[in-house]
C-alpha positions in Angstrom: 17.1 -10.0 -69.5 17.5 -8.5 -66.3 15.3 -5.5 -65.8 17.9 -2.6 -64.8 15.2 -0.4 -63.7 14.3 -2.4 -60.6 15.2 -0.7 -57.8 18.0 -1.9 -55.4 16.9 -3.3 -52.1 18.1 -1.0 -49.2 18.5 -1.5 -45.5 19.5 0.7 -42.8 19.4 1.3 -39.1 17.6 4.5 -37.5 18.2 5.2 -33.9 15.1 7.0 -32.4 16.1 9.4 -29.7 15.0 11.7 -27.5 13.6 12.8 -23.6 10.9 10.5 -21.9 7.4 11.0 -23.0 8.2 12.4 -26.5 6.3 9.7 -28.1 9.1 7.7 -29.4 7.5 4.5 -29.2 4.2 5.8 -30.8 6.1 6.7 -33.5 7.9 3.7 -34.0 4.5 1.5 -33.8 3.2 4.3 -36.5 6.0 3.7 -38.8 6.1 -0.1 -38.8 2.2 0.1 -39.1 1.4 -2.0 -36.2 2.3 -2.2 -32.4 5.5 -3.5 -31.8 6.2 -1.3 -28.6 4.7 -0.8 -25.4 3.1 2.5 -24.7 1.6 4.1 -21.7 1.2 7.7 -20.4 4.0 7.0 -17.9 7.5 8.6 -18.7 10.5 6.0 -19.3 8.2 3.5 -20.3 10.6 1.7 -22.5 13.4 0.4 -20.6 15.5 -1.5 -23.3 16.6 -1.3 -26.9 13.8 -2.7 -29.2 13.9 -2.6 -32.8 10.7 -2.1 -34.9 11.0 -3.2 -38.6 9.2 -1.0 -41.3 9.0 -1.7 -45.0 8.8 1.4 -47.8 9.1 0.4 -50.9 12.2 -1.7 -51.4 13.6 -0.4 -48.3 13.6 -2.1 -44.8 14.0 0.3 -42.0 15.4 -1.1 -38.9 13.8 1.5 -36.0 15.6 1.2 -32.6 13.3 2.1 -30.2 15.5 3.5 -27.0 14.8 4.4 -23.7 14.1 8.1 -23.0 17.3 10.2 -22.2 17.2 11.7 -19.2 19.5 12.5 -15.5 19.9 9.2 -14.1 20.0 8.6 -10.6 19.7 4.8 -9.7 21.5 2.0 -11.7 18.4 1.0 -13.4 18.1 4.9 -14.6 21.9 4.3 -15.6 21.2 1.1 -17.5 18.0 2.7 -19.6 19.9 5.8 -20.5 23.2 3.7 -21.4 21.0 1.3 -23.4 19.6 4.5 -25.3 23.0 6.0 -26.4 24.3 2.3 -27.1 20.9 2.0 -29.6 22.4 4.9 -31.4 25.8 3.2 -32.2 26.2 2.5 -35.7 22.8 3.7 -36.9 22.7 5.2 -40.8 20.6 8.0 -39.3 19.7 9.9 -36.1 16.2 10.9 -35.3 15.3 13.2 -32.4 12.0 12.9 -31.0 10.7 16.0 -29.2 7.2 16.4 -27.7 6.2 19.8 -29.9 3.4 20.5 -27.2 6.0 21.1 -24.5 8.8 23.9 -24.4 12.3 22.8 -24.9 13.8 22.2 -21.5 17.1 21.2 -20.4 17.0 17.8 -21.0 16.1 18.3 -24.6 18.5 20.5 -25.6 21.2 18.4 -23.8 20.4 15.4 -26.1 20.4 18.2 -28.9 24.0 19.2 -27.9 25.4 15.9 -27.9 24.0 14.9 -31.2 25.2 18.1 -32.8 28.9 16.9 -33.7 27.8 13.3 -34.8 28.4 12.4 -38.3 25.4 10.7 -39.1 22.1 12.2 -40.7 20.2 13.7 -38.0 15.9 14.3 -38.6 14.2 16.4 -36.2 11.2 14.8 -35.5 8.4 17.4 -33.5 5.7 15.0 -32.5 2.4 15.5 -30.7 1.5 18.7 -33.4 -2.1 17.8 -33.2 -1.9 18.8 -29.5 0.8 21.7 -29.9 0.3 25.3 -30.1 1.3 26.2 -33.7 3.3 29.2 -33.4 5.4 27.6 -31.3 6.4 25.0 -33.7 8.2 27.2 -35.8 10.3 28.6 -33.1 11.1 25.0 -31.5 12.2 24.0 -35.0 14.7 27.1 -35.3 16.0 27.0 -32.4 17.0 23.1 -32.4 18.3 23.6 -36.0 20.7 26.3 -34.8 21.8 24.1 -32.1 22.2 21.0 -34.1 21.9 21.6 -38.3 19.3 18.7 -38.6 19.3 17.5 -42.5 15.6 17.5 -42.3 12.9 18.3 -40.2 9.5 17.1 -39.7 6.3 17.8 -37.9 4.0 14.6 -37.3 1.7 13.2 -35.0 2.2 9.8 -34.4 -1.1 9.2 -32.8 -3.3 10.3 -35.7 -0.8 9.7 -38.5 -0.3 13.2 -40.0 3.3 13.5 -41.4 4.3 9.7 -41.0 4.1 9.1 -44.4 6.4 11.9 -45.6 8.7 10.8 -42.5 8.9 7.0 -43.5 9.5 8.0 -47.2 12.4 10.4 -46.3 14.3 7.8 -43.8 14.0 5.3 -46.3 15.4 7.6 -49.1 18.6 7.6 -46.9 19.2 4.3 -46.3 22.2 2.5 -48.0 22.0 0.3 -50.6 21.9 -3.4 -49.3 20.1 -6.5 -48.7 17.3 -6.9 -46.0 18.3 -8.0 -42.7 14.8 -9.5 -41.8 12.2 -11.4 -43.4 9.6 -9.3 -45.1 6.8 -10.6 -42.4 8.9 -10.1 -39.3 8.1 -6.8 -37.7 10.4 -6.8 -34.4 13.7 -8.6 -33.3 12.0 -8.9 -29.8 11.5 -12.5 -28.8 8.2 -14.1 -27.7 9.2 -14.3 -24.2 10.2 -10.5 -24.1 7.1 -9.6 -26.1 5.2 -11.3 -23.2 6.9 -9.6 -20.6 6.7 -6.1 -22.3 2.9 -6.5 -22.8 2.3 -7.3 -19.3 4.3 -4.7 -18.0 2.3 -2.2 -20.3 -1.0 -3.4 -18.6 0.5 -2.9 -15.1 1.4 0.9 -16.2 -1.9 1.4 -17.7 -4.0 -0.1 -14.7 -1.8 1.3 -11.8 -0.5 4.9 -13.1 1.2 6.3 -9.9 0.8 3.8 -7.7 3.6 1.6 -8.6 5.9 4.3 -10.2 8.6 2.0 -12.0 9.0 -0.4 -8.5 8.4 -3.8 -10.5 9.8 -5.7 -13.8 8.1 -8.8 -15.4 9.9 -11.8 -16.0 8.8 -14.3 -18.4 9.8 -17.8 -16.6 7.9 -20.3 -18.8 6.9 -19.8 -22.7 5.5 -23.0 -24.1 3.7 -24.0 -26.9 0.9 -26.2 -26.1 -0.1 -29.4 -28.7 -3.5 -27.7 -29.8 -1.4 -24.5 -31.0 -2.0 -22.3 -27.9 0.7 -20.5 -25.9 1.2 -21.3 -22.2 3.1 -18.3 -20.2 4.1 -18.1 -16.5 5.2 -14.7 -15.4 6.8 -13.5 -12.2 6.1 -9.7 -11.5 8.6 -8.4 -9.4 8.2 -5.5 -6.7 10.4 -4.5 -3.9 8.1 -4.1 -0.9 4.9 -6.0 0.5 2.7 -2.9 0.2 3.5 -3.1 -3.6 2.6 -6.5 -4.1 -0.8 -5.5 -2.0 -1.2 -2.8 -5.0 -0.6 -5.1 -7.8 -3.2 -7.7 -6.4 -5.5 -5.9 -5.3 -8.7 -6.4 -3.3 -9.7 -9.8 -3.1 -6.9 -10.1 -6.3 -9.1 -8.2 -8.7 -6.2 -6.1 -9.9 -4.1 -8.8 -11.0 -6.7 -11.1 -12.7 -7.9 -7.6 -15.0 -3.9 -7.2 -15.7 -3.8 -10.8 -16.6 -7.0 -10.7 -18.7 -6.0 -7.4 -20.5 -2.4 -8.8 -21.0 -3.8 -12.5 -22.4 -5.9 -10.5 -24.8 -3.4 -8.2 -26.1 -0.9 -11.1 -26.6 -3.4 -13.5 -28.1 -4.2 -10.5 -30.6 -0.6 -9.9 -31.8 0.3 -13.9 -31.8 -3.1 -14.5 -33.9 -3.6 -17.8 -31.1 -5.0 -18.5 -27.8 -2.7 -17.6 -24.7 -2.9 -19.1 -21.3 -1.2 -16.4 -18.9 -0.4 -17.1 -15.4 1.0 -14.4 -13.4 2.2 -14.5 -9.9 3.7 -11.3 -7.7 7.1 -11.9 -5.7 8.4 -9.6 -3.0 12.1 -9.1 -4.0 13.6 -5.9 -2.0 16.6 -4.7 -3.9 15.5 -6.4 -7.1 17.0 -3.2 -9.3 20.4 -4.3 -7.8 20.1 -8.0 -8.9 22.1 -8.6 -11.9 19.9 -11.5 -13.3 17.2 -9.4 -13.4 18.6 -7.1 -15.4 20.0 -9.9 -18.1 16.5 -11.3 -17.8 14.7 -7.7 -18.9 17.1 -7.3 -21.7 19.8 -4.5 -19.8 23.6 -4.1 -19.3 24.7 -4.1 -15.9 26.2 -0.5 -15.4 28.3 0.3 -12.5 
């Protein structure tokens, strides 16, 4: 005889939106319970829509980590902002992530105003509360709720984990009944090729900082499993100028070797198998105006 008390499965899509550097990717990683999105101190690290898949009881949460929303000036900027808003299409809930240690600049209030008329449940997530001035937190929450009228507000630190369990439970409670869309052990919708490119790009950002501001892209040209179970990956790092190529290579090739070593170690840890990673740097002036590059890195071409 069936047990009528067994909870029905739930599955829903949550769009995680916000300004650059609000901590969206760190939050998605915290909710999933492991790293699925790259993180660096640089704003606008996330370029494409990437889904993290989290489990809470009988609920599967599909967390769309979107690029930061900002005032676009270049085609690449416009493509990233377009990807962010498209990631919110068809969501069962919208989570606005705000850097609680900062103020409420126009870029944040503009996003809030655009969310206000939408009918989906809206969740305000004030992140980085471990670094924030506590009296300002309630002020930020009040001002944003006056603009939008959020269904719920949470104060969290994606880095320390404070408030994450409560947020995850609240998101799960809002998801509709329905079958899970992915296997229980799958944590992301990113392909192995895309994951490999993202990990290398993360190392470029972490190691080069302001020396190479958004002037690069990583394309995984070859991804193959060897007979011994290890993985062979060949990647091309695109830069716009010879001076940028020299920065990536470093003196005597030291920088590119360090980028490769750290990316290789990270990929081996994530994949659970040895990884053979081969990097080369190509100067391609105007790569950010090349349709094929946008396709390879997972962005739509935006006029």
